[in-house]
C-alpha positions, 0 to 999 in steps of 0.5 A: 496095826494092833500091838501088845506089850512084851516083857523079856526078863532074865535074872540079871535085867530087863532085856526088853520092855515095849510094844510088839506085833508078834512073838515066836518062841519054843516051848518045852515039848510043844514046838514053836508057838506064835503070839499075836495081840489078843492071844488067849491066856497061856503059860508054858515052859521054854526050852533053849531057842531062838525067840523072835519079837516083831517090834511095832516098827516092823523090825525083828529082835532076835533073842537066844532064850535058855529056859524059863517061862512064857506067859500071856495075860491080857495084852501082855506077853512076858518071857521070864528066862533063866538066861536070855541074850540079845542076838546083837550081843552074842559072841559068835566065835565063842558060840561056834567054839562051844558048839564044836566042843559039844559036838566032839564030846557027843561023838564019843559018848552021850552026855546030857551036859554036852547035849544041853551045851549044844542046844544053847550054842545053837540058840545063840548061833540062830539068834545071831545070824545062823551058822552061815552067819550074817549078824541079826540082832535087829533087822 
């Protein structure tokens, strides 16, 4: 099966660099987009989302991405994220508490900061198993 090089980078470190067969992420205002080997050049801004990287061996790496950019050039997909967290490393209890606190605040008034916190919490929870909650990470 054809593969492509995928680079997942946050300001702190390179979270992943390796071969993959597919990347699914979400662009700002554009919805989810999937990249396969041979995809045409692309540059897009990312929103808070659950990004899935299908590795060459078939496993899926789940990642919470909080903003940044995705670029496709040649046979390389680069995700340059403001913040990115591997699903297997996310503290689910902390993410649930953040979601609950943001929802409580939003019940009282619209607050842009609370709305952003809720989006980040959802990205973390989706990348780590969803609200029902089996840990994902790599599966």
